[in-house]
C-alpha positions in Angstrom: -6.6 -78.0 -68.2 -5.9 -80.0 -65.4 -4.8 -77.8 -62.2 -1.8 -79.0 -60.4 -1.7 -78.6 -55.9 1.4 -77.5 -54.5 2.3 -76.3 -51.0 1.3 -72.3 -50.5 4.2 -70.8 -48.1 2.9 -68.5 -45.8 5.3 -66.0 -43.9 4.3 -66.1 -40.5 5.5 -69.2 -37.9 1.7 -69.1 -36.2 1.6 -72.9 -34.9 -2.4 -72.5 -35.5 -1.8 -72.3 -39.3 -2.3 -75.5 -41.3 -0.4 -76.2 -44.4 -1.6 -75.2 -47.4 -2.0 -76.1 -51.4 -2.7 -74.0 -53.3 -3.3 -74.6 -57.4 -4.2 -71.5 -59.8 -4.3 -70.7 -63.3 -3.9 -67.0 -65.1 -5.3 -66.2 -68.5 -4.6 -62.6 -69.9 -7.9 -62.2 -69.1 -9.1 -63.6 -65.7 -7.5 -66.2 -62.7 -8.6 -68.9 -60.9 -7.4 -69.4 -57.1 -8.2 -72.6 -54.8 -6.6 -73.1 -51.2 -6.8 -75.5 -49.1 -6.1 -76.7 -45.5 -7.0 -81.0 -46.6 -10.5 -79.7 -44.6 -11.5 -77.0 -45.7 -11.5 -75.4 -50.1 -11.7 -71.7 -51.1 -11.7 -70.6 -54.6 -12.1 -67.6 -56.5 -12.5 -67.0 -60.2 -13.0 -63.8 -61.9 -13.3 -62.4 -65.4 -11.8 -59.9 -66.7 -15.4 -57.4 -65.9 -15.2 -58.7 -62.0 -11.3 -57.7 -61.9 -11.5 -54.4 -63.5 -14.7 -53.7 -60.9 -12.6 -55.7 -58.1 -9.2 -53.2 -58.9 -11.5 -50.4 -59.3 -12.9 -51.0 -55.6 -9.2 -51.3 -54.2 -7.8 -48.7 -55.8 -5.0 -50.7 -57.7 -1.9 -48.5 -58.7 -2.4 -50.6 -61.8 -5.1 -49.8 -63.3 -6.2 -53.0 -66.0 -9.4 -51.1 -67.0 -7.0 -49.1 -69.2 -6.0 -51.4 -71.7 -4.7 -55.3 -72.0 -1.3 -55.1 -71.8 -2.1 -53.2 -67.7 -4.8 -55.9 -67.6 -2.1 -58.5 -68.1 0.9 -56.8 -66.0 -1.9 -56.6 -63.3 -2.4 -60.7 -63.8 1.5 -61.4 -63.5 1.8 -59.5 -60.8 -1.0 -61.4 -59.3 0.7 -65.0 -59.9 4.2 -63.4 -59.4 3.0 -63.0 -55.5 1.2 -66.5 -55.0 4.5 -68.0 -57.1 7.3 -66.7 -55.1 5.5 -67.0 -51.9 5.5 -63.1 -51.4 2.9 -60.9 -49.3 0.3 -59.4 -51.9 -1.0 -57.1 -49.5 -4.8 -57.1 -50.2 -4.6 -57.5 -53.6 -6.5 -60.8 -54.0 -8.7 -62.1 -51.1 -9.9 -65.4 -51.6 -13.6 -65.9 -50.7 
């Protein structure tokens, strides 16, 4: 599925932060997120196993290792945060 780019709104007035674009894809079991300032490109793509490891390392309040519904809930919260420009404190770090 082709990804579409859109502006990524950052909730800060720091003039040093350039305009950003984001593209993302979420399924019930994995995600990929791309972020660019048109000079650099950052990407994170995690499958179910990697998401489970990350959630255990960061001690998320939603436990995706519990069942498929919890995995879908976690991914929907991440996607909501990225789509609405809300801050998702520590939930997703793009490397």
